[in-house]
C-alpha positions as CSV (number, residue, x, y, z in Angstrom):
1,M,0.0,0.0,0.0
2,L,3.0,2.3,0.3
3,P,3.0,3.5,-3.4
4,A,-0.7,4.4,-3.2
5,L,-0.2,6.2,0.1
6,A,2.8,8.1,-1.3
7,V,0.8,9.3,-4.2
8,N,-2.0,10.5,-2.0
9,L,0.4,12.3,0.4
10,L,1.9,14.0,-2.6
11,V,-1.4,14.9,-4.4
12,I,-3.5,15.7,-1.3
13,G,-1.2,16.2,1.6
14,G,1.2,18.5,-0.1
15,P,-1.4,21.1,-1.4
16,T,-3.1,20.8,2.0
17,V,0.0,21.8,3.9
18,S,0.8,24.6,1.4
19,S,-2.8,25.9,1.6
20,I,-2.6,26.1,5.4
21,F,0.7,28.1,5.1
22,Y,-0.7,30.5,2.4
23,S,-3.8,31.0,4.4
24,F,-1.7,33.1,6.8
25,T,0.0,35.1,4.1
26,D,-0.8,38.0,1.7
27,W,0.0,36.3,-1.7
28,N,-1.1,36.9,-5.2
29,G,-0.2,33.5,-6.5
30,I,3.0,34.7,-8.4
31,T,5.3,36.7,-6.2
32,A,6.7,35.7,-2.8
33,P,4.1,35.4,-0.1
34,K,4.1,37.8,2.8
35,F,3.2,36.4,6.2
36,T,0.3,38.3,7.8
37,G,-0.6,36.1,10.8
38,L,-4.4,35.9,11.3
39,E,-5.3,38.8,9.2
40,N,-7.0,36.6,6.5
41,W,-9.0,34.7,9.0
42,I,-10.1,37.8,10.8
43,R,-11.3,39.1,7.4
44,L,-13.1,35.9,6.7
45,V,-15.2,36.0,9.9
46,G,-16.5,39.4,9.0
47,D,-16.9,38.6,5.2
48,D,-20.6,38.6,4.4
49,R,-20.0,37.3,0.9
50,F,-18.5,34.1,2.4
51,W,-21.2,33.4,4.8
52,R,-23.8,34.1,2.2
53,A,-22.2,31.6,-0.1
54,I,-22.1,29.0,2.7
55,G,-25.8,29.6,3.2
56,H,-26.4,28.8,-0.4
57,N,-24.3,25.6,-0.1
58,F,-26.5,24.5,2.9
59,I,-29.7,25.2,0.9
60,Y,-28.3,23.1,-1.9
61,L,-27.3,20.4,0.6
62,I,-31.0,20.3,2.0
63,I,-32.4,20.1,-1.5
64,F,-30.0,17.2,-2.5
65,L,-30.6,15.3,0.7
66,T,-34.3,15.2,0.0
67,V,-35.4,15.5,-3.6
68,P,-32.9,13.3,-5.6
69,M,-32.6,10.9,-2.7
70,A,-36.4,10.4,-2.7
71,M,-36.6,10.3,-6.5
72,G,-33.7,7.7,-6.6
73,L,-35.3,5.5,-4.1
74,L,-38.7,5.5,-5.7
75,G,-37.3,5.0,-9.2
76,A,-35.2,2.1,-8.0
77,F,-38.0,0.5,-6.1
78,M,-40.4,0.8,-9.0
79,L,-37.7,-0.5,-11.4
80,S,-37.0,-3.5,-9.3
81,R,-40.6,-4.7,-9.8
82,V,-40.3,-4.5,-13.5
83,R,-39.6,-7.8,-15.2
84,R,-39.3,-6.7,-18.8
85,G,-37.3,-3.8,-20.2
86,A,-35.6,-3.1,-16.8
87,A,-32.3,-2.8,-18.6
88,L,-33.6,-0.3,-21.0
89,F,-35.0,1.9,-18.3
90,R,-31.8,1.7,-16.3
91,V,-29.8,3.0,-19.3
92,L,-32.3,5.8,-19.9
93,Y,-32.2,7.0,-16.4
94,F,-28.3,6.9,-16.4
95,I,-27.8,8.8,-19.7
96,P,-28.2,12.3,-18.1
97,Y,-25.4,11.4,-15.6
98,L,-23.1,10.6,-18.5
99,L,-23.6,14.0,-20.3
100,V,-20.9,16.6,-19.8
101,S,-22.0,19.4,-17.5
102,V,-21.8,22.1,-20.2
103,I,-24.1,20.2,-22.6
104,T,-26.7,19.5,-19.8
105,A,-26.6,23.2,-18.7
106,Q,-27.1,24.3,-22.4
107,I,-30.0,21.9,-22.9
108,W,-31.8,23.3,-19.8
109,R,-30.9,26.9,-20.6
110,N,-32.6,26.5,-24.0
111,I,-35.7,24.7,-22.5
112,L,-36.2,27.4,-19.8
113,D,-35.4,30.4,-22.1
114,L,-38.3,32.8,-21.8
115,E,-38.3,33.8,-25.5
116,F,-37.5,30.4,-27.2
117,G,-38.2,27.7,-24.6
118,I,-41.1,26.1,-22.9
119,A,-42.7,29.4,-21.9
120,S,-42.9,30.4,-25.6
121,A,-44.4,27.0,-26.4
122,L,-47.0,27.3,-23.6
123,N,-47.9,30.8,-24.8
124,G,-48.5,29.4,-28.3
125,I,-51.4,27.3,-26.9
126,G,-52.8,30.0,-24.6
127,I,-51.1,29.0,-21.4
128,H,-49.3,32.0,-19.8
129,W,-48.2,30.5,-16.5
130,L,-44.4,31.2,-17.1
131,D,-44.8,34.7,-18.5
132,G,-42.1,36.9,-16.9
133,V,-40.6,34.0,-15.2
134,F,-36.7,34.2,-15.6
135,F,-35.3,31.0,-14.1
136,F,-31.7,31.9,-14.1
137,A,-32.0,35.7,-14.0
138,D,-34.4,36.2,-11.1
139,E,-32.9,36.1,-7.5
140,R,-36.0,34.2,-6.3
141,F,-35.7,31.3,-8.7
142,A,-32.0,31.2,-9.7
143,L,-30.6,28.9,-7.1
144,Y,-33.5,26.5,-7.1
145,S,-33.4,26.4,-11.0
146,V,-29.6,25.5,-10.8
147,A,-30.3,22.8,-8.3
148,F,-33.1,21.5,-10.4
149,V,-30.8,21.1,-13.4
150,D,-28.2,19.5,-11.2
151,N,-30.8,17.2,-9.8
152,W,-31.9,16.1,-13.4
153,H,-28.4,15.2,-14.2
154,F,-27.7,13.3,-10.9
155,W,-30.7,11.4,-9.9
156,G,-30.4,8.6,-12.4
157,F,-27.1,7.7,-10.8
158,L,-28.8,7.2,-7.6
159,V,-31.4,5.0,-9.3
160,V,-28.8,2.7,-10.6
161,L,-26.8,2.7,-7.3
162,F,-30.0,1.8,-5.1
163,L,-31.3,-0.6,-7.8
164,A,-28.0,-2.6,-7.5
165,A,-28.3,-2.7,-3.7
166,M,-31.9,-3.8,-3.9
167,Q,-31.1,-6.6,-6.2
168,G,-28.7,-8.0,-3.5
169,I,-31.4,-8.4,-0.9
170,D,-32.4,-12.0,-0.4
171,G,-35.5,-12.7,-2.3
172,S,-37.0,-14.9,0.5
173,L,-37.4,-11.7,2.6
174,Y,-39.7,-10.3,-0.1
175,E,-41.6,-13.6,-0.3
176,A,-42.0,-13.6,3.5
177,A,-43.3,-10.0,3.5
178,R,-45.9,-10.9,0.8
179,I,-47.1,-14.0,2.6
180,D,-47.5,-11.8,5.8
181,G,-49.8,-9.5,3.7
182,A,-47.4,-6.6,3.3
183,N,-48.4,-4.0,0.6
184,A,-45.8,-2.2,-1.5
185,W,-45.1,0.6,1.1
186,Q,-44.6,-1.9,3.9
187,E,-42.3,-4.0,1.7
188,F,-40.3,-0.9,0.8
189,R,-40.1,0.3,4.5
190,Y,-39.5,-3.0,6.4
191,V,-37.5,-4.9,3.7
192,V,-35.9,-2.6,1.3
193,L,-34.7,0.2,3.4
194,P,-33.0,-2.0,6.1
195,G,-31.5,-4.1,3.3
196,I,-29.8,-1.2,1.5
197,R,-28.8,0.8,4.6
198,P,-25.0,0.7,3.9
199,T,-25.6,1.9,0.4
200,L,-28.0,4.6,1.5
201,T,-25.4,5.8,4.0
202,F,-22.8,5.9,1.2
203,A,-25.2,7.8,-1.1
204,L,-26.0,10.4,1.7
205,T,-22.3,10.9,2.3
206,I,-21.3,11.6,-1.3
207,V,-24.4,13.8,-1.8
208,A,-23.5,15.8,1.2
209,I,-19.8,16.3,0.0
210,G,-21.0,17.1,-3.5
211,S,-23.5,19.8,-2.2
212,L,-20.9,21.4,-0.1
213,L,-18.3,21.5,-2.8
214,V,-20.6,22.1,-5.8
215,Y,-19.1,24.3,-8.5
216,D,-20.0,23.3,-12.1
217,Y,-23.6,24.1,-12.6
218,P,-23.7,27.3,-10.7
219,F,-20.6,28.4,-12.6
220,I,-21.9,27.4,-16.1
221,L,-25.5,28.5,-15.6
222,T,-25.2,31.8,-13.8
223,G,-21.7,32.5,-12.8
224,G,-23.0,33.2,-9.1
225,G,-25.5,35.7,-10.2
226,P,-27.8,37.3,-10.4
227,A,-26.6,39.7,-7.7
228,G,-24.8,36.7,-5.9
229,A,-28.1,34.8,-5.6
230,T,-26.4,31.6,-6.7
231,D,-23.0,32.2,-5.3
232,V,-21.4,29.2,-3.6
233,A,-18.3,28.8,-1.7
234,S,-16.3,27.1,-4.5
235,L,-17.2,30.0,-6.9
236,L,-16.1,32.6,-4.4
237,V,-12.8,30.8,-3.8
238,N,-12.2,30.6,-7.5
239,R,-13.0,34.3,-8.1
240,T,-11.0,35.5,-5.0
241,G,-7.9,33.4,-5.9
242,I,-7.8,33.7,-9.7
243,V,-9.8,36.7,-10.7
244,A,-8.9,39.0,-7.9
245,R,-5.5,37.3,-7.4
246,E,-5.8,37.1,-3.7
247,A,-4.5,33.5,-3.4
248,G,-3.6,33.8,0.3
249,Y,-7.2,34.8,1.3
250,A,-8.7,32.3,-1.1
251,S,-6.6,29.5,0.7
252,A,-8.2,30.7,3.9
253,L,-11.7,30.5,2.4
254,A,-11.1,27.0,0.9
255,L,-9.8,25.7,4.3
256,A,-12.7,27.3,6.1
257,L,-15.1,25.5,3.7
258,S,-13.1,22.1,4.2
259,I,-13.5,22.5,8.0
260,L,-17.1,23.2,7.8
261,S,-17.6,20.2,5.5
262,A,-15.6,18.0,7.9
263,I,-17.6,19.1,10.9
264,F,-20.9,18.4,9.1
265,L,-19.7,15.0,8.0
266,M,-18.4,14.1,11.4
267,L,-21.8,15.0,12.8
268,F,-23.6,13.1,10.1
269,G,-21.4,10.0,10.9
270,F,-22.1,10.4,14.6
271,L,-25.9,10.5,14.2
272,R,-25.6,7.3,11.9
273,R,-23.7,5.5,14.5
274,R,-26.2,6.5,17.1
275,E,-29.0,5.2,15.0
276,D,-27.2,1.9,14.3
277,E,-26.8,1.4,18.0
278,V,-30.5,2.1,18.7
């Protein structure tokens, strides 16, 4: 295991240590860094932009811990009961996950375009529900619209993941539940959920990490706008370090995000262990 450990230390450990050092410096990413002590961290505590971005990350987290998880579980359970054509449905659900983020974003940008998209089509048949609704340009809808597109791309992966776990459950458990008169909901609750608990825990973990570190869809669809309504922490780190050339402060922002993510994941793991003990 030493070669793999050495690569991880080089690729992950090295940048981590350097980021910790640079977070205490005034550095533009090119010239020699100047040590400034806790100045970046004091600035971070009072930076409204950072806390607003973190708030958006947690909204994203709440959305992704509920909507795609529920859709993935429901889709997988329904698909597990299909006897013909299951492979075809599996492929169809998984295709969006295989698409490049830029392509997915452009597809939905065209669909939700006010002038040429679905709103225009509805207007053509006399339905004006979406008149004046700017999905990616209105502060009220932008973050949820971005999350919707990301969910459309991601939930098929969860379907395939959960379906694989469900197919590993002993068939005799399903038969026993049916003999006892269990309906579909009771079968799902008392047989499926306990049977896929390890996979469910894994899925919750990767969804939580992805939500806290999300970057691609907010960047492609809105760039953090309008007026910062979709600004997330990763976008702020990128803009601070590369555009504003404040690499030292960007290192502090990135480390703060990592610390908050680690605290959340540790809390999540603790709650899961408590539940398993009960």
